[in-house]
C-alpha positions in Angstrom: -8.0 -14.8 -1.6 -10.9 -14.4 -4.0 -13.0 -12.5 -1.4 -10.2 -10.1 -0.7 -9.5 -9.5 -4.4 -13.1 -8.7 -5.3 -13.4 -6.6 -2.1 -10.3 -4.6 -3.2 -11.5 -4.1 -6.7 -15.0 -3.0 -5.8 -13.5 -0.7 -3.1 -11.4 1.1 -5.7 -14.3 1.4 -8.0 -16.5 2.9 -5.3 -13.8 5.3 -4.1 -13.5 6.5 -7.7 -17.2 7.3 -7.8 -17.1 9.1 -4.4 -13.9 11.0 -5.2 -15.3 12.6 -8.3 -18.3 14.0 -6.5 -18.1 17.8 -6.4 -14.9 17.9 -8.4 -16.4 18.3 -11.8 -16.6 19.8 -14.4 -13.5 21.9 -13.5 -11.4 19.7 -11.4 -10.9 21.0 -7.9 -8.7 18.7 -5.8 -10.0 20.1 -2.5 -13.7 19.7 -3.3 -15.9 16.7 -2.7 -16.1 14.2 0.2 -12.5 12.9 -0.4 -9.9 15.6 -0.1 -6.5 15.6 -1.8 -5.1 13.1 -4.2 -6.2 9.5 -4.6 -4.1 6.6 -6.1 -6.1 3.5 -6.9 -4.8 0.0 -7.3 -7.4 -1.8 -9.5 -5.5 -4.5 -11.4 -2.9 -5.1 -8.7 -4.9 -7.3 -6.3 -3.1 -10.5 -7.0 0.2 -9.2 -5.6 -1.4 -8.2 -2.3 -3.4 -11.3 -1.6 -0.7 -13.7 -2.9 1.7 -12.4 -0.3 -0.5 -11.3 2.6 -2.4 -14.6 2.9 0.8 -16.1 4.2 1.1 -13.5 7.0 0.0 -13.3 10.6 -1.2 -10.3 12.6 2.3 -10.0 14.2 4.0 -9.7 10.8 4.6 -6.2 9.6 3.6 -4.8 6.2 4.5 -1.5 4.6 2.9 -0.2 1.4 3.5 2.7 -1.0 1.1 5.5 -2.1 -1.2 2.9 -3.8 -2.0 1.0 -0.6 -5.7 -0.1 -0.3 -5.5 -3.6 -1.8 -2.5 -4.4 0.4 -4.3 -3.0 3.5 -7.4 -5.1 2.8 -5.3 -8.2 2.3 -3.5 -7.5 5.6 -6.7 -7.1 7.5 -6.8 -3.4 8.2 -10.1 -2.3 9.6 -12.1 -1.3 6.5 -14.5 1.2 8.2 -11.7 3.1 10.0 -9.6 3.0 6.9 -12.4 4.5 4.9 -13.1 7.1 7.5 -9.4 8.1 7.3 -9.6 8.4 3.5 -12.7 10.7 3.9 -10.9 12.8 6.5 -13.1 11.9 9.5 -12.2 11.8 13.2 -12.9 8.1 13.6 -10.3 7.3 10.9 -7.2 5.4 11.7 -5.3 8.6 12.3 -8.3 10.8 13.2 -8.6 11.8 9.6 -5.3 13.6 9.4 -3.2 11.2 7.4 -5.4 10.5 4.4 -5.2 7.6 2.0 -1.4 7.7 1.5 -0.6 7.6 5.2 -2.7 4.8 6.6 -1.5 3.3 9.9 -3.1 0.4 11.8 -0.9 -0.9 14.6 -3.5 -3.6 15.4 -2.4 -5.5 12.3 1.1 -3.9 11.9 0.3 -2.0 8.7 1.6 1.3 7.5 2.1 3.1 4.2 3.8 6.3 2.9 3.5 8.7 0.0 7.3 9.0 -0.3 8.8 6.7 -3.0 10.5 3.6 -1.5 10.0 5.0 2.0 8.3 1.9 3.3 11.5 -0.1 2.9 13.5 1.2 5.9 10.6 0.8 8.4 10.0 -2.7 7.2 13.7 -3.5 7.7 13.5 -2.0 11.2 10.6 -4.3 12.0 12.6 -7.2 10.7 15.6 -6.2 12.8 13.3 -6.0 15.9 11.9 -9.5 15.2 15.4 -10.8 15.0 16.6 -9.1 18.2 13.4 -10.3 20.1 14.1 -13.9 18.8 10.6 -14.2 17.3 9.7 -15.7 13.9 7.8 -12.6 12.7 8.6 -11.3 9.3 8.3 -7.9 7.6 7.2 -7.2 4.0 7.7 -4.0 2.1 5.6 -3.4 -1.0 6.9 -0.9 -3.6 6.4 0.0 -7.3 8.9 -0.7 -10.0 9.6 3.0 -10.3 11.0 2.9 -6.7 13.8 0.4 -7.4 16.3 3.1 -8.3 15.8 5.0 -5.0 18.5 5.1 -2.4 16.1 4.0 0.4 15.5 0.8 -1.6 19.2 0.0 -2.1 20.1 0.8 1.5 17.3 -1.4 2.8 18.3 -4.4 0.7 21.9 -4.0 1.8 21.1 -3.7 5.5 18.7 -6.6 5.4 21.3 -8.8 3.6 24.2 -7.9 5.9 22.2 -8.6 9.0 20.4 -11.6 7.5 17.0 -10.2 8.4 13.5 -11.8 8.0 12.4 -9.4 5.3 10.7 -9.7 1.9 10.6 -6.9 -0.6 7.7 -7.1 -3.1 7.9 -5.0 -6.3 4.6 -4.4 -8.0 5.5 -3.8 -11.6 2.7 -2.1 -13.4 4.9 -0.9 -16.2 4.5 2.8 -15.4 6.5 5.0 -13.1 3.8 7.7 -12.8 3.8 8.8 -16.5 7.1 7.2 -17.6 7.3 3.7 -19.1 9.7 1.5 -17.1 12.3 1.2 -19.9 12.9 4.9 -19.8 13.7 5.2 -16.1 15.2 1.8 -15.1 18.2 -0.1 -16.5 16.8 -3.6 -15.9 13.7 -5.2 -17.4 13.4 -7.6 -14.5 13.5 -5.7 -11.2 14.2 -8.9 -9.2 17.7 -8.9 -10.8 18.5 -6.1 -8.3 18.8 -8.9 -5.7 22.1 -10.2 -7.2 23.9 -7.1 -5.9 22.9 -7.9 -2.4 23.5 -11.7 -2.2 19.8 -12.5 -1.8 17.4 -14.5 -3.9 15.5 -12.6 -6.6 12.2 -14.1 -8.0 9.9 -12.7 -10.7 6.3 -13.8 -11.3 5.6 -12.8 -14.9 1.8 -12.9 -14.7 -0.6 -11.4 -12.1 -1.8 -14.8 -11.2 -2.7 -14.9 -7.5 -1.8 -18.6 -7.1 1.6 -18.1 -8.7 2.3 -15.2 -6.5 1.1 -17.2 -3.5 3.6 -20.0 -4.3 6.5 -17.7 -4.8 5.7 -15.6 -1.7 5.3 -18.7 0.3 8.9 -19.7 -0.4 10.2 -16.2 0.4 8.2 -15.8 3.7 9.0 -19.3 4.9 12.7 -18.6 4.2 12.4 -15.4 6.3 10.7 -17.2 9.2 13.4 -19.8 9.2 16.0 -17.0 9.6 17.5 -17.7 6.2 17.5 -14.1 5.1 15.6 -11.7 2.9 14.2 -12.2 -0.6 13.3 -9.8 -3.4 10.1 -10.7 -5.3 8.7 -8.9 -8.3 5.2 -9.4 -9.6 3.8 -8.2 -13.0 0.6 -6.4 -12.4 -1.5 -4.1 -14.5 -2.8 -0.6 -13.8 -6.4 -0.4 -14.8 -6.7 3.3 -13.9 -4.6 6.4 -14.1 -1.6 7.1 -11.8 -4.0 9.3 -9.7 -7.6 10.3 -10.0 -8.2 12.8 -12.9 -5.0 11.6 -14.6 -5.8 12.1 -18.3 -3.2 9.4 -19.3 -2.3 11.2 -22.5 1.2 9.7 -22.2 -0.2 6.1 -22.4 -0.9 4.4 -25.7 -4.5 3.3 -26.0 -3.4 -0.3 -26.7 -1.6 -0.4 -23.4 -4.8 0.5 -21.5 -6.7 -2.1 -23.5 -4.2 -4.7 -22.7 -4.3 -3.9 -19.0 -8.1 -4.2 -18.9 -7.9 -7.6 -20.8 -5.4 -9.1 -18.3 -7.7 -9.4 -15.3 -6.3 -11.4 -12.3 -9.8 -11.7 -10.8 -11.1 -13.3 -14.0 -8.1 -15.6 -14.0 -8.7 -16.8 -10.5 -12.5 -17.1 -11.2 -11.8 -19.5 -14.0 -9.4 -21.5 -11.9 -12.0 -21.8 -9.1 -14.7 -22.8 -11.5 -12.5 -25.5 -13.0 -11.8 -26.9 -9.6 -15.5 -27.4 -8.8 -16.4 -24.1 -7.0 -19.9 -23.2 -8.3 -20.9 -19.8 -9.6 -23.4 -19.3 -6.8 -20.7 -19.5 -4.2 -18.6 -16.9 -6.1 -21.6 -14.7 -6.6 -22.3 -14.8 -2.8 -18.7 -13.9 -2.1 -19.0 -10.9 -4.5 -22.2 -9.8 -2.9 -20.7 -10.0 0.6 -17.7 -8.0 -0.6 -19.9 -5.3 -2.1 -22.0 -5.0 1.0 -18.9 -4.8 3.2 -17.5 -1.9 1.0 -20.8 -0.1 0.7 -21.4 -0.3 4.5 -17.9 1.0 5.2 -18.4 4.0 2.9 -21.8 4.8 4.2 -20.5 4.6 7.8 -17.5 6.8 7.0 -19.6 9.5 5.4 -21.7 9.7 8.6 -18.7 10.3 10.8 -17.8 13.8 12.0 -15.2 16.1 10.5 -12.3 17.2 12.7 -12.7 20.6 14.3 -10.4 23.4 13.2 -8.6 23.4 16.5 -7.8 19.7 16.2 -5.0 20.8 13.8 -3.0 21.7 16.9 -3.3 18.2 18.4 -0.9 15.3 17.7 1.8 17.5 16.4 5.6 17.6 17.1 5.8 21.4 17.7 4.0 23.9 19.9 1.3 26.1 18.3 2.3 29.4 16.8 2.7 32.4 19.2 -0.7 33.7 20.3 -2.6 30.5 19.8 -2.3 29.5 23.4 -2.2 31.6 26.5 -0.3 29.1 28.6 3.2 30.2 29.6 6.0 27.6 29.3 7.2 26.2 32.6 10.9 26.7 31.7 13.3 29.5 30.8 15.7 29.6 27.9 19.3 29.7 29.0 21.4 32.6 27.8 23.6 31.6 24.9 27.0 33.1 24.6 29.9 32.5 22.1 33.5 32.4 22.9 35.8 34.6 20.8 
């Protein structure tokens, strides 16, 4: 768990450095080695590792637009994930999905940039596990700003009605983009939403990886035993802006300072040291994590960019007229209307 947490933290810090290259002084979202937006999850590592370290490769995980820490904890290939973020052909989706649309079927992980949209696919995976009579489970991660979305409510309802092996994990970082939670949500504790769907609701008030692990263990074991879904909320802290280049003018300075002071990695470090793990061991784990991240980024930057014509591959519609000279092998039937 410690290794995954320090890997995720360093990964976000390094991506922050890479992302800003070429985008300053006047911010240009299309410039630099990482195109488009970038949402980083530094400060939220405890929620990911505390849950995912109970999971197996056959368990499904979906994540929101802030997904890297969850992907690392689930075991997504770090090099291919990084290549995807950099828009390279060797990425998980040939560089076409970007950081908000990571997909790794080898470990059953996916994420989405649409708020709460990971919930329905997770419920579908849970339904499939039940119909196949396996003990696989599905976990959907989402932010506290997503708990007012229809997809979230519908997913909880469906999972409860069909007694599905699903766990919903709310990462409460106090901010729904630029809005404090109390301005957009009618409950302080998001796990209370569970009461409306006849399922257990549990909240972990501190981003303590071991406390999350304990609470998630109960929920996941409950799901494996076919005792239905659980809603779990974890208090985490956003150490960076909602997205890169977010000026955070909406956020009080004391809130930023408090987030930086509540470090789940430091908390776990203290716990490990108090239980006899020596500093040299932790230092070695950090060194290994940093090397793994640096190697992944260096490898990704060496990979080729997609060719322009690749835009017409892996799509659901035919190219525009004139792009291809091939004639269709069918004729459209004449359509008539009755008076």
